[in-house]
mmCIF file of the N, C-alpha and C atoms, coordinates in Angstrom:
data_MODEL
# 
_entry.id   MODEL 
# 
loop_
_atom_site.group_PDB 
_atom_site.id 
_atom_site.type_symbol 
_atom_site.label_atom_id 
_atom_site.label_alt_id 
_atom_site.label_comp_id 
_atom_site.label_asym_id 
_atom_site.label_entity_id 
_atom_site.label_seq_id 
_atom_site.pdbx_PDB_ins_code 
_atom_site.Cartn_x 
_atom_site.Cartn_y 
_atom_site.Cartn_z 
_atom_site.occupancy 
_atom_site.B_iso_or_equiv 
_atom_site.pdbx_formal_charge 
_atom_site.auth_seq_id 
_atom_site.auth_comp_id 
_atom_site.auth_asym_id 
_atom_site.auth_atom_id 
_atom_site.pdbx_PDB_model_num 
ATOM 1   N N  . MET A 1 1  ? -7.307  14.346  0.315   1.00 0.00 ? 1  MET A N  1 
ATOM 2   C CA . MET A 1 1  ? -7.572  13.656  -0.934  1.00 0.00 ? 1  MET A CA 1 
ATOM 3   C C  . MET A 1 1  ? -7.822  12.183  -0.633  1.00 0.00 ? 1  MET A C  1 
ATOM 4   N N  . MET A 1 2  ? -8.493  11.504  -1.528  1.00 0.00 ? 2  MET A N  1 
ATOM 5   C CA . MET A 1 2  ? -8.810  10.087  -1.333  1.00 0.00 ? 2  MET A CA 1 
ATOM 6   C C  . MET A 1 2  ? -7.991  9.225   -2.294  1.00 0.00 ? 2  MET A C  1 
ATOM 7   N N  . VAL A 1 3  ? -7.454  8.128   -1.737  1.00 0.00 ? 3  VAL A N  1 
ATOM 8   C CA . VAL A 1 3  ? -6.677  7.152   -2.501  1.00 0.00 ? 3  VAL A CA 1 
ATOM 9   C C  . VAL A 1 3  ? -7.294  5.780   -2.240  1.00 0.00 ? 3  VAL A C  1 
ATOM 10  N N  . ARG A 1 4  ? -7.426  4.996   -3.278  1.00 0.00 ? 4  ARG A N  1 
ATOM 11  C CA . ARG A 1 4  ? -7.945  3.630   -3.144  1.00 0.00 ? 4  ARG A CA 1 
ATOM 12  C C  . ARG A 1 4  ? -6.760  2.698   -2.909  1.00 0.00 ? 4  ARG A C  1 
ATOM 13  N N  . VAL A 1 5  ? -6.776  1.979   -1.790  1.00 0.00 ? 5  VAL A N  1 
ATOM 14  C CA . VAL A 1 5  ? -5.694  1.059   -1.444  1.00 0.00 ? 5  VAL A CA 1 
ATOM 15  C C  . VAL A 1 5  ? -6.187  -0.370  -1.647  1.00 0.00 ? 5  VAL A C  1 
ATOM 16  N N  . LEU A 1 6  ? -5.401  -1.155  -2.371  1.00 0.00 ? 6  LEU A N  1 
ATOM 17  C CA . LEU A 1 6  ? -5.692  -2.573  -2.593  1.00 0.00 ? 6  LEU A CA 1 
ATOM 18  C C  . LEU A 1 6  ? -4.616  -3.397  -1.898  1.00 0.00 ? 6  LEU A C  1 
ATOM 19  N N  . ALA A 1 7  ? -5.032  -4.430  -1.183  1.00 0.00 ? 7  ALA A N  1 
ATOM 20  C CA . ALA A 1 7  ? -4.085  -5.309  -0.491  1.00 0.00 ? 7  ALA A CA 1 
ATOM 21  C C  . ALA A 1 7  ? -4.356  -6.744  -0.917  1.00 0.00 ? 7  ALA A C  1 
ATOM 22  N N  . PHE A 1 8  ? -3.303  -7.510  -1.074  1.00 0.00 ? 8  PHE A N  1 
ATOM 23  C CA . PHE A 1 8  ? -3.426  -8.875  -1.564  1.00 0.00 ? 8  PHE A CA 1 
ATOM 24  C C  . PHE A 1 8  ? -2.736  -9.866  -0.624  1.00 0.00 ? 8  PHE A C  1 
ATOM 25  N N  . ALA A 1 9  ? -3.212  -11.106 -0.667  1.00 0.00 ? 9  ALA A N  1 
ATOM 26  C CA . ALA A 1 9  ? -2.596  -12.235 0.039   1.00 0.00 ? 9  ALA A CA 1 
ATOM 27  C C  . ALA A 1 9  ? -2.391  -11.924 1.526   1.00 0.00 ? 9  ALA A C  1 
ATOM 28  N N  . ARG A 1 10 ? -1.194  -12.136 2.027   1.00 0.00 ? 10 ARG A N  1 
ATOM 29  C CA . ARG A 1 10 ? -0.901  -11.952 3.460   1.00 0.00 ? 10 ARG A CA 1 
ATOM 30  C C  . ARG A 1 10 ? -1.165  -10.517 3.916   1.00 0.00 ? 10 ARG A C  1 
ATOM 31  N N  . LEU A 1 11 ? -0.909  -9.558  3.058   1.00 0.00 ? 11 LEU A N  1 
ATOM 32  C CA . LEU A 1 11 ? -1.149  -8.163  3.414   1.00 0.00 ? 11 LEU A CA 1 
ATOM 33  C C  . LEU A 1 11 ? -2.631  -7.918  3.652   1.00 0.00 ? 11 LEU A C  1 
ATOM 34  N N  . ARG A 1 12 ? -3.466  -8.533  2.849   1.00 0.00 ? 12 ARG A N  1 
ATOM 35  C CA . ARG A 1 12 ? -4.920  -8.428  3.021   1.00 0.00 ? 12 ARG A CA 1 
ATOM 36  C C  . ARG A 1 12 ? -5.329  -8.996  4.381   1.00 0.00 ? 12 ARG A C  1 
ATOM 37  N N  . GLU A 1 13 ? -4.755  -10.127 4.735   1.00 0.00 ? 13 GLU A N  1 
ATOM 38  C CA . GLU A 1 13 ? -5.070  -10.748 6.033   1.00 0.00 ? 13 GLU A CA 1 
ATOM 39  C C  . GLU A 1 13 ? -4.670  -9.841  7.194   1.00 0.00 ? 13 GLU A C  1 
ATOM 40  N N  . LEU A 1 14 ? -3.470  -9.284  7.125   1.00 0.00 ? 14 LEU A N  1 
ATOM 41  C CA . LEU A 1 14 ? -2.971  -8.451  8.219   1.00 0.00 ? 14 LEU A CA 1 
ATOM 42  C C  . LEU A 1 14 ? -3.735  -7.132  8.354   1.00 0.00 ? 14 LEU A C  1 
ATOM 43  N N  . LEU A 1 15 ? -4.108  -6.557  7.229   1.00 0.00 ? 15 LEU A N  1 
ATOM 44  C CA . LEU A 1 15 ? -4.820  -5.290  7.258   1.00 0.00 ? 15 LEU A CA 1 
ATOM 45  C C  . LEU A 1 15 ? -6.309  -5.453  7.538   1.00 0.00 ? 15 LEU A C  1 
ATOM 46  N N  . GLY A 1 16 ? -6.838  -6.622  7.214   1.00 0.00 ? 16 GLY A N  1 
ATOM 47  C CA . GLY A 1 16 ? -8.259  -6.852  7.429   1.00 0.00 ? 16 GLY A CA 1 
ATOM 48  C C  . GLY A 1 16 ? -9.144  -6.279  6.331   1.00 0.00 ? 16 GLY A C  1 
ATOM 49  N N  . PHE A 1 17 ? -8.545  -5.952  5.197   1.00 0.00 ? 17 PHE A N  1 
ATOM 50  C CA . PHE A 1 17 ? -9.322  -5.496  4.045   1.00 0.00 ? 17 PHE A CA 1 
ATOM 51  C C  . PHE A 1 17 ? -8.570  -5.791  2.759   1.00 0.00 ? 17 PHE A C  1 
ATOM 52  N N  . GLY A 1 18 ? -9.329  -5.928  1.684   1.00 0.00 ? 18 GLY A N  1 
ATOM 53  C CA . GLY A 1 18 ? -8.748  -6.098  0.366   1.00 0.00 ? 18 GLY A CA 1 
ATOM 54  C C  . GLY A 1 18 ? -8.774  -4.803  -0.421  1.00 0.00 ? 18 GLY A C  1 
ATOM 55  N N  . GLU A 1 19 ? -9.732  -3.941  -0.061  1.00 0.00 ? 19 GLU A N  1 
ATOM 56  C CA . GLU A 1 19 ? -9.860  -2.647  -0.735  1.00 0.00 ? 19 GLU A CA 1 
ATOM 57  C C  . GLU A 1 19 ? -10.438 -1.645  0.245   1.00 0.00 ? 19 GLU A C  1 
ATOM 58  N N  . ARG A 1 20 ? -9.862  -0.448  0.237   1.00 0.00 ? 20 ARG A N  1 
ATOM 59  C CA . ARG A 1 20 ? -10.357 0.607   1.121   1.00 0.00 ? 20 ARG A CA 1 
ATOM 60  C C  . ARG A 1 20 ? -9.958  1.959   0.539   1.00 0.00 ? 20 ARG A C  1 
ATOM 61  N N  . HIS A 1 21 ? -10.833 2.918   0.679   1.00 0.00 ? 21 HIS A N  1 
ATOM 62  C CA . HIS A 1 21 ? -10.507 4.302   0.336   1.00 0.00 ? 21 HIS A CA 1 
ATOM 63  C C  . HIS A 1 21 ? -9.947  4.962   1.584   1.00 0.00 ? 21 HIS A C  1 
ATOM 64  N N  . VAL A 1 22 ? -8.800  5.622   1.434   1.00 0.00 ? 22 VAL A N  1 
ATOM 65  C CA . VAL A 1 22 ? -8.108  6.237   2.562   1.00 0.00 ? 22 VAL A CA 1 
ATOM 66  C C  . VAL A 1 22 ? -7.894  7.715   2.250   1.00 0.00 ? 22 VAL A C  1 
ATOM 67  N N  . GLY A 1 23 ? -8.256  8.561   3.198   1.00 0.00 ? 23 GLY A N  1 
ATOM 68  C CA . GLY A 1 23 ? -8.016  9.990   3.058   1.00 0.00 ? 23 GLY A CA 1 
ATOM 69  C C  . GLY A 1 23 ? -6.609  10.329  3.530   1.00 0.00 ? 23 GLY A C  1 
ATOM 70  N N  . VAL A 1 24 ? -5.842  11.020  2.694   1.00 0.00 ? 24 VAL A N  1 
ATOM 71  C CA . VAL A 1 24 ? -4.459  11.408  3.028   1.00 0.00 ? 24 VAL A CA 1 
ATOM 72  C C  . VAL A 1 24 ? -4.223  12.849  2.599   1.00 0.00 ? 24 VAL A C  1 
ATOM 73  N N  . ALA A 1 25 ? -3.166  13.427  3.120   1.00 0.00 ? 25 ALA A N  1 
ATOM 74  C CA . ALA A 1 25 ? -2.790  14.801  2.765   1.00 0.00 ? 25 ALA A CA 1 
ATOM 75  C C  . ALA A 1 25 ? -2.133  14.838  1.388   1.00 0.00 ? 25 ALA A C  1 
ATOM 76  N N  . ASP A 1 26 ? -2.245  15.980  0.727   1.00 0.00 ? 26 ASP A N  1 
ATOM 77  C CA . ASP A 1 26 ? -1.522  16.183  -0.533  1.00 0.00 ? 26 ASP A CA 1 
ATOM 78  C C  . ASP A 1 26 ? -0.034  15.950  -0.294  1.00 0.00 ? 26 ASP A C  1 
ATOM 79  N N  . GLY A 1 27 ? 0.628   15.335  -1.255  1.00 0.00 ? 27 GLY A N  1 
ATOM 80  C CA . GLY A 1 27 ? 2.060   15.089  -1.152  1.00 0.00 ? 27 GLY A CA 1 
ATOM 81  C C  . GLY A 1 27 ? 2.425   13.785  -0.464  1.00 0.00 ? 27 GLY A C  1 
ATOM 82  N N  . THR A 1 28 ? 1.416   13.009  -0.051  1.00 0.00 ? 28 THR A N  1 
ATOM 83  C CA . THR A 1 28 ? 1.682   11.725  0.593   1.00 0.00 ? 28 THR A CA 1 
ATOM 84  C C  . THR A 1 28 ? 2.359   10.777  -0.389  1.00 0.00 ? 28 THR A C  1 
ATOM 85  N N  . THR A 1 29 ? 3.388   10.078  0.066   1.00 0.00 ? 29 THR A N  1 
ATOM 86  C CA . THR A 1 29 ? 4.092   9.105   -0.770  1.00 0.00 ? 29 THR A CA 1 
ATOM 87  C C  . THR A 1 29 ? 3.574   7.696   -0.473  1.00 0.00 ? 29 THR A C  1 
ATOM 88  N N  . ALA A 1 30 ? 3.963   6.760   -1.321  1.00 0.00 ? 30 ALA A N  1 
ATOM 89  C CA . ALA A 1 30 ? 3.597   5.359   -1.098  1.00 0.00 ? 30 ALA A CA 1 
ATOM 90  C C  . ALA A 1 30 ? 4.173   4.870   0.242   1.00 0.00 ? 30 ALA A C  1 
ATOM 91  N N  . ASP A 1 31 ? 5.418   5.255   0.554   1.00 0.00 ? 31 ASP A N  1 
ATOM 92  C CA . ASP A 1 31 ? 6.008   4.865   1.842   1.00 0.00 ? 31 ASP A CA 1 
ATOM 93  C C  . ASP A 1 31 ? 5.243   5.461   3.014   1.00 0.00 ? 31 ASP A C  1 
ATOM 94  N N  . ALA A 1 32 ? 4.801   6.701   2.885   1.00 0.00 ? 32 ALA A N  1 
ATOM 95  C CA . ALA A 1 32 ? 4.030   7.332   3.961   1.00 0.00 ? 32 ALA A CA 1 
ATOM 96  C C  . ALA A 1 32 ? 2.695   6.621   4.144   1.00 0.00 ? 32 ALA A C  1 
ATOM 97  N N  . MET A 1 33 ? 2.089   6.194   3.043   1.00 0.00 ? 33 MET A N  1 
ATOM 98  C CA . MET A 1 33 ? 0.838   5.431   3.147   1.00 0.00 ? 33 MET A CA 1 
ATOM 99  C C  . MET A 1 33 ? 1.100   4.120   3.877   1.00 0.00 ? 33 MET A C  1 
ATOM 100 N N  . TRP A 1 34 ? 2.198   3.452   3.527   1.00 0.00 ? 34 TRP A N  1 
ATOM 101 C CA . TRP A 1 34 ? 2.566   2.207   4.200   1.00 0.00 ? 34 TRP A CA 1 
ATOM 102 C C  . TRP A 1 34 ? 2.704   2.444   5.709   1.00 0.00 ? 34 TRP A C  1 
ATOM 103 N N  . SER A 1 35 ? 3.394   3.489   6.082   1.00 0.00 ? 35 SER A N  1 
ATOM 104 C CA . SER A 1 35 ? 3.593   3.798   7.502   1.00 0.00 ? 35 SER A CA 1 
ATOM 105 C C  . SER A 1 35 ? 2.264   4.057   8.196   1.00 0.00 ? 35 SER A C  1 
ATOM 106 N N  . ARG A 1 36 ? 1.391   4.748   7.516   1.00 0.00 ? 36 ARG A N  1 
ATOM 107 C CA . ARG A 1 36 ? 0.065   5.007   8.101   1.00 0.00 ? 36 ARG A CA 1 
ATOM 108 C C  . ARG A 1 36 ? -0.698  3.701   8.322   1.00 0.00 ? 36 ARG A C  1 
ATOM 109 N N  . LEU A 1 37 ? -0.679  2.819   7.342   1.00 0.00 ? 37 LEU A N  1 
ATOM 110 C CA . LEU A 1 37 ? -1.377  1.535   7.477   1.00 0.00 ? 37 LEU A CA 1 
ATOM 111 C C  . LEU A 1 37 ? -0.741  0.686   8.575   1.00 0.00 ? 37 LEU A C  1 
ATOM 112 N N  . ALA A 1 38 ? 0.582   0.769   8.715   1.00 0.00 ? 38 ALA A N  1 
ATOM 113 C CA . ALA A 1 38 ? 1.294   -0.021  9.724   1.00 0.00 ? 38 ALA A CA 1 
ATOM 114 C C  . ALA A 1 38 ? 0.979   0.443   11.151  1.00 0.00 ? 38 ALA A C  1 
ATOM 115 N N  . GLN A 1 39 ? 0.482   1.651   11.308  1.00 0.00 ? 39 GLN A N  1 
ATOM 116 C CA . GLN A 1 39 ? 0.071   2.109   12.638  1.00 0.00 ? 39 GLN A CA 1 
ATOM 117 C C  . GLN A 1 39 ? -1.060  1.252   13.180  1.00 0.00 ? 39 GLN A C  1 
ATOM 118 N N  . ASP A 1 40 ? -1.957  0.813   12.282  1.00 0.00 ? 40 ASP A N  1 
ATOM 119 C CA . ASP A 1 40 ? -3.083  -0.030  12.683  1.00 0.00 ? 40 ASP A CA 1 
ATOM 120 C C  . ASP A 1 40 ? -2.757  -1.520  12.607  1.00 0.00 ? 40 ASP A C  1 
ATOM 121 N N  . ALA A 1 41 ? -1.708  -1.870  11.899  1.00 0.00 ? 41 ALA A N  1 
ATOM 122 C CA . ALA A 1 41 ? -1.297  -3.273  11.740  1.00 0.00 ? 41 ALA A CA 1 
ATOM 123 C C  . ALA A 1 41 ? 0.220   -3.340  11.855  1.00 0.00 ? 41 ALA A C  1 
ATOM 124 N N  . PRO A 1 42 ? 0.765   -3.265  13.093  1.00 0.00 ? 42 PRO A N  1 
ATOM 125 C CA . PRO A 1 42 ? 2.216   -3.195  13.294  1.00 0.00 ? 42 PRO A CA 1 
ATOM 126 C C  . PRO A 1 42 ? 2.998   -4.354  12.667  1.00 0.00 ? 42 PRO A C  1 
ATOM 127 N N  . GLN A 1 43 ? 2.361   -5.497  12.463  1.00 0.00 ? 43 GLN A N  1 
ATOM 128 C CA . GLN A 1 43 ? 3.055   -6.639  11.880  1.00 0.00 ? 43 GLN A CA 1 
ATOM 129 C C  . GLN A 1 43 ? 3.442   -6.393  10.417  1.00 0.00 ? 43 GLN A C  1 
ATOM 130 N N  . LEU A 1 44 ? 2.933   -5.329  9.817   1.00 0.00 ? 44 LEU A N  1 
ATOM 131 C CA . LEU A 1 44 ? 3.324   -4.977  8.455   1.00 0.00 ? 44 LEU A CA 1 
ATOM 132 C C  . LEU A 1 44 ? 4.798   -4.579  8.368   1.00 0.00 ? 44 LEU A C  1 
ATOM 133 N N  . ALA A 1 45 ? 5.313   -3.990  9.421   1.00 0.00 ? 45 ALA A N  1 
ATOM 134 C CA . ALA A 1 45 ? 6.683   -3.455  9.396   1.00 0.00 ? 45 ALA A CA 1 
ATOM 135 C C  . ALA A 1 45 ? 7.693   -4.474  8.881   1.00 0.00 ? 45 ALA A C  1 
ATOM 136 N N  . ALA A 1 46 ? 7.561   -5.718  9.289   1.00 0.00 ? 46 ALA A N  1 
ATOM 137 C CA . ALA A 1 46 ? 8.507   -6.761  8.883   1.00 0.00 ? 46 ALA A CA 1 
ATOM 138 C C  . ALA A 1 46 ? 8.394   -7.112  7.399   1.00 0.00 ? 46 ALA A C  1 
ATOM 139 N N  . LEU A 1 47 ? 7.312   -6.700  6.753   1.00 0.00 ? 47 LEU A N  1 
ATOM 140 C CA . LEU A 1 47 ? 7.085   -7.077  5.355   1.00 0.00 ? 47 LEU A CA 1 
ATOM 141 C C  . LEU A 1 47 ? 7.413   -5.970  4.360   1.00 0.00 ? 47 LEU A C  1 
ATOM 142 N N  . ARG A 1 48 ? 7.815   -4.796  4.852   1.00 0.00 ? 48 ARG A N  1 
ATOM 143 C CA . ARG A 1 48 ? 8.043   -3.672  3.942   1.00 0.00 ? 48 ARG A CA 1 
ATOM 144 C C  . ARG A 1 48 ? 9.103   -3.967  2.889   1.00 0.00 ? 48 ARG A C  1 
ATOM 145 N N  . ALA A 1 49 ? 10.211  -4.574  3.273   1.00 0.00 ? 49 ALA A N  1 
ATOM 146 C CA . ALA A 1 49 ? 11.306  -4.809  2.322   1.00 0.00 ? 49 ALA A CA 1 
ATOM 147 C C  . ALA A 1 49 ? 10.900  -5.720  1.166   1.00 0.00 ? 49 ALA A C  1 
ATOM 148 N N  . SER A 1 50 ? 9.931   -6.583  1.388   1.00 0.00 ? 50 SER A N  1 
ATOM 149 C CA . SER A 1 50 ? 9.533   -7.520  0.340   1.00 0.00 ? 50 SER A CA 1 
ATOM 150 C C  . SER A 1 50 ? 8.240   -7.116  -0.375  1.00 0.00 ? 50 SER A C  1 
ATOM 151 N N  . THR A 1 51 ? 7.679   -5.970  -0.013  1.00 0.00 ? 51 THR A N  1 
ATOM 152 C CA . THR A 1 51 ? 6.429   -5.510  -0.622  1.00 0.00 ? 51 THR A CA 1 
ATOM 153 C C  . THR A 1 51 ? 6.725   -4.470  -1.689  1.00 0.00 ? 51 THR A C  1 
ATOM 154 N N  . ARG A 1 52 ? 6.044   -4.600  -2.826  1.00 0.00 ? 52 ARG A N  1 
ATOM 155 C CA . ARG A 1 52 ? 6.176   -3.630  -3.920  1.00 0.00 ? 52 ARG A CA 1 
ATOM 156 C C  . ARG A 1 52 ? 4.891   -2.816  -3.996  1.00 0.00 ? 52 ARG A C  1 
ATOM 157 N N  . PHE A 1 53 ? 4.991   -1.654  -4.614  1.00 0.00 ? 53 PHE A N  1 
ATOM 158 C CA . PHE A 1 53 ? 3.835   -0.783  -4.810  1.00 0.00 ? 53 PHE A CA 1 
ATOM 159 C C  . PHE A 1 53 ? 3.530   -0.660  -6.294  1.00 0.00 ? 53 PHE A C  1 
ATOM 160 N N  . ALA A 1 54 ? 2.249   -0.580  -6.609  1.00 0.00 ? 54 ALA A N  1 
ATOM 161 C CA . ALA A 1 54 ? 1.818   -0.239  -7.965  1.00 0.00 ? 54 ALA A CA 1 
ATOM 162 C C  . ALA A 1 54 ? 0.815   0.904   -7.842  1.00 0.00 ? 54 ALA A C  1 
ATOM 163 N N  . ARG A 1 55 ? 1.100   2.002   -8.523  1.00 0.00 ? 55 ARG A N  1 
ATOM 164 C CA . ARG A 1 55 ? 0.184   3.142   -8.550  1.00 0.00 ? 55 ARG A CA 1 
ATOM 165 C C  . ARG A 1 55 ? -0.502  3.156   -9.908  1.00 0.00 ? 55 ARG A C  1 
ATOM 166 N N  . ASN A 1 56 ? -1.796  3.017   -9.863  1.00 0.00 ? 56 ASN A N  1 
ATOM 167 C CA . ASN A 1 56 ? -2.598  3.009   -11.091 1.00 0.00 ? 56 ASN A CA 1 
ATOM 168 C C  . ASN A 1 56 ? -2.091  1.976   -12.095 1.00 0.00 ? 56 ASN A C  1 
ATOM 169 N N  . GLY A 1 57 ? -1.656  0.820   -11.581 1.00 0.00 ? 57 GLY A N  1 
ATOM 170 C CA . GLY A 1 57 ? -1.255  -0.290  -12.428 1.00 0.00 ? 57 GLY A CA 1 
ATOM 171 C C  . GLY A 1 57 ? 0.209   -0.331  -12.821 1.00 0.00 ? 57 GLY A C  1 
ATOM 172 N N  . ALA A 1 58 ? 0.983   0.676   -12.460 1.00 0.00 ? 58 ALA A N  1 
ATOM 173 C CA . ALA A 1 58 ? 2.409   0.717   -12.814 1.00 0.00 ? 58 ALA A CA 1 
ATOM 174 C C  . ALA A 1 58 ? 3.256   0.623   -11.546 1.00 0.00 ? 58 ALA A C  1 
ATOM 175 N N  . LEU A 1 59 ? 4.285   -0.219  -11.575 1.00 0.00 ? 59 LEU A N  1 
ATOM 176 C CA . LEU A 1 59 ? 5.165   -0.342  -10.415 1.00 0.00 ? 59 LEU A CA 1 
ATOM 177 C C  . LEU A 1 59 ? 5.868   0.984   -10.138 1.00 0.00 ? 59 LEU A C  1 
ATOM 178 N N  . VAL A 1 60 ? 5.912   1.338   -8.847  1.00 0.00 ? 60 VAL A N  1 
ATOM 179 C CA . VAL A 1 60 ? 6.584   2.567   -8.415  1.00 0.00 ? 60 VAL A CA 1 
ATOM 180 C C  . VAL A 1 60 ? 7.376   2.262   -7.151  1.00 0.00 ? 60 VAL A C  1 
ATOM 181 N N  . ASP A 1 61 ? 8.296   3.156   -6.808  1.00 0.00 ? 61 ASP A N  1 
ATOM 182 C CA . ASP A 1 61 ? 9.019   2.978   -5.551  1.00 0.00 ? 61 ASP A CA 1 
ATOM 183 C C  . ASP A 1 61 ? 8.301   3.746   -4.446  1.00 0.00 ? 61 ASP A C  1 
ATOM 184 N N  . GLY A 1 62 ? 8.799   3.630   -3.237  1.00 0.00 ? 62 GLY A N  1 
ATOM 185 C CA . GLY A 1 62 ? 8.160   4.231   -2.084  1.00 0.00 ? 62 GLY A CA 1 
ATOM 186 C C  . GLY A 1 62 ? 8.116   5.742   -2.095  1.00 0.00 ? 62 GLY A C  1 
ATOM 187 N N  . ALA A 1 63 ? 8.960   6.376   -2.914  1.00 0.00 ? 63 ALA A N  1 
ATOM 188 C CA . ALA A 1 63 ? 8.992   7.834   -2.990  1.00 0.00 ? 63 ALA A CA 1 
ATOM 189 C C  . ALA A 1 63 ? 7.913   8.400   -3.910  1.00 0.00 ? 63 ALA A C  1 
ATOM 190 N N  . ALA A 1 64 ? 7.178   7.528   -4.594  1.00 0.00 ? 64 ALA A N  1 
ATOM 191 C CA . ALA A 1 64 ? 6.146   7.988   -5.527  1.00 0.00 ? 64 ALA A CA 1 
ATOM 192 C C  . ALA A 1 64 ? 5.065   8.762   -4.771  1.00 0.00 ? 64 ALA A C  1 
ATOM 193 N N  . VAL A 1 65 ? 4.765   9.953   -5.262  1.00 0.00 ? 65 VAL A N  1 
ATOM 194 C CA . VAL A 1 65 ? 3.737   10.793  -4.651  1.00 0.00 ? 65 VAL A CA 1 
ATOM 195 C C  . VAL A 1 65 ? 2.368   10.363  -5.167  1.00 0.00 ? 65 VAL A C  1 
ATOM 196 N N  . LEU A 1 66 ? 1.425   10.255  -4.236  1.00 0.00 ? 66 LEU A N  1 
ATOM 197 C CA . LEU A 1 66 ? 0.055   9.866   -4.580  1.00 0.00 ? 66 LEU A CA 1 
ATOM 198 C C  . LEU A 1 66 ? -0.776  11.108  -4.866  1.00 0.00 ? 66 LEU A C  1 
ATOM 199 N N  . HIS A 1 67 ? -1.777  10.943  -5.721  1.00 0.00 ? 67 HIS A N  1 
ATOM 200 C CA . HIS A 1 67 ? -2.652  12.042  -6.119  1.00 0.00 ? 67 HIS A CA 1 
ATOM 201 C C  . HIS A 1 67 ? -4.107  11.634  -5.919  1.00 0.00 ? 67 HIS A C  1 
ATOM 202 N N  . GLU A 1 68 ? -4.962  12.616  -5.860  1.00 0.00 ? 68 GLU A N  1 
ATOM 203 C CA . GLU A 1 68 ? -6.396  12.383  -5.707  1.00 0.00 ? 68 GLU A CA 1 
ATOM 204 C C  . GLU A 1 68 ? -6.880  11.327  -6.700  1.00 0.00 ? 68 GLU A C  1 
ATOM 205 N N  . GLY A 1 69 ? -7.593  10.318  -6.177  1.00 0.00 ? 69 GLY A N  1 
ATOM 206 C CA . GLY A 1 69 ? -8.169  9.287   -7.035  1.00 0.00 ? 69 GLY A CA 1 
ATOM 207 C C  . GLY A 1 69 ? -7.228  8.169   -7.438  1.00 0.00 ? 69 GLY A C  1 
ATOM 208 N N  . ASP A 1 70 ? -5.957  8.234   -7.014  1.00 0.00 ? 70 ASP A N  1 
ATOM 209 C CA . ASP A 1 70 ? -5.017  7.163   -7.357  1.00 0.00 ? 70 ASP A CA 1 
ATOM 210 C C  . ASP A 1 70 ? -5.426  5.841   -6.715  1.00 0.00 ? 70 ASP A C  1 
ATOM 211 N N  . GLU A 1 71 ? -4.976  4.767   -7.336  1.00 0.00 ? 71 GLU A N  1 
ATOM 212 C CA . GLU A 1 71 ? -5.100  3.422   -6.771  1.00 0.00 ? 71 GLU A CA 1 
ATOM 213 C C  . GLU A 1 71 ? -3.694  2.965   -6.413  1.00 0.00 ? 71 GLU A C  1 
ATOM 214 N N  . LEU A 1 72 ? -3.500  2.595   -5.160  1.00 0.00 ? 72 LEU A N  1 
ATOM 215 C CA . LEU A 1 72 ? -2.209  2.086   -4.707  1.00 0.00 ? 72 LEU A CA 1 
ATOM 216 C C  . LEU A 1 72 ? -2.382  0.631   -4.324  1.00 0.00 ? 72 LEU A C  1 
ATOM 217 N N  . ALA A 1 73 ? -1.738  -0.250  -5.080  1.00 0.00 ? 73 ALA A N  1 
ATOM 218 C CA . ALA A 1 73 ? -1.793  -1.681  -4.788  1.00 0.00 ? 73 ALA A CA 1 
ATOM 219 C C  . ALA A 1 73 ? -0.554  -2.071  -3.999  1.00 0.00 ? 73 ALA A C  1 
ATOM 220 N N  . LEU A 1 74 ? -0.762  -2.826  -2.921  1.00 0.00 ? 74 LEU A N  1 
ATOM 221 C CA . LEU A 1 74 ? 0.323   -3.352  -2.097  1.00 0.00 ? 74 LEU A CA 1 
ATOM 222 C C  . LEU A 1 74 ? 0.554   -4.793  -2.542  1.00 0.00 ? 74 LEU A C  1 
ATOM 223 N N  . LEU A 1 75 ? 1.715   -5.050  -3.103  1.00 0.00 ? 75 LEU A N  1 
ATOM 224 C CA . LEU A 1 75 ? 2.000   -6.340  -3.742  1.00 0.00 ? 75 LEU A CA 1 
ATOM 225 C C  . LEU A 1 75 ? 3.011   -7.132  -2.929  1.00 0.00 ? 75 LEU A C  1 
ATOM 226 N N  . PRO A 1 76 ? 2.565   -8.211  -2.309  1.00 0.00 ? 76 PRO A N  1 
ATOM 227 C CA . PRO A 1 76 ? 3.489   -9.058  -1.563  1.00 0.00 ? 76 PRO A CA 1 
ATOM 228 C C  . PRO A 1 76 ? 4.340   -9.880  -2.520  1.00 0.00 ? 76 PRO A C  1 
ATOM 229 N N  . PRO A 1 77 ? 5.418   -10.478 -2.013  1.00 0.00 ? 77 PRO A N  1 
ATOM 230 C CA . PRO A 1 77 ? 6.215   -11.347 -2.889  1.00 0.00 ? 77 PRO A CA 1 
ATOM 231 C C  . PRO A 1 77 ? 5.371   -12.532 -3.342  1.00 0.00 ? 77 PRO A C  1 
ATOM 232 N N  . VAL A 1 78 ? 5.648   -12.987 -4.548  1.00 0.00 ? 78 VAL A N  1 
ATOM 233 C CA . VAL A 1 78 ? 4.907   -14.105 -5.112  1.00 0.00 ? 78 VAL A CA 1 
ATOM 234 C C  . VAL A 1 78 ? 5.849   -15.295 -5.198  1.00 0.00 ? 78 VAL A C  1 
ATOM 235 N N  . GLY A 1 79 ? 5.416   -16.410 -4.657  1.00 0.00 ? 79 GLY A N  1 
ATOM 236 C CA . GLY A 1 79 ? 6.193   -17.637 -4.744  1.00 0.00 ? 79 GLY A CA 1 
ATOM 237 C C  . GLY A 1 79 ? 5.629   -18.537 -5.834  1.00 0.00 ? 79 GLY A C  1 
ATOM 238 N N  . GLY A 1 80 ? 6.369   -19.500 -6.192  1.00 0.00 ? 80 GLY A N  1 
ATOM 239 C CA . GLY A 1 80 ? 5.902   -20.428 -7.207  1.00 0.00 ? 80 GLY A CA 1 
ATOM 240 C C  . GLY A 1 80 ? 7.031   -21.292 -7.676  1.00 0.00 ? 80 GLY A C  1 
ATOM 241 N N  . GLY A 1 81 ? 6.733   -22.097 -8.607  1.00 0.00 ? 81 GLY A N  1 
ATOM 242 C CA . GLY A 1 81 ? 7.838   -22.892 -9.087  1.00 0.00 ? 81 GLY A CA 1 
ATOM 243 C C  . GLY A 1 81 ? 7.467   -23.930 -10.041 1.00 0.00 ? 81 GLY A C  1 
# 
């Protein structure tokens, strides 16, 4: 199945893309997608604890199962003040 992955800010820099369609097996979770992406960008591992996921615009945890055509956004921490 195909999932659209969006990456922002530092995550975009590390992955080398802002948007990409990724083919994954049925039953893949957001955490499993993260692990797959980290295989090509090992420096992601240190950022997992501070990264949130949004599936189709709604925040989800790493156990969320992805489905055909889903959009998974990788959201880094936001600073400001």
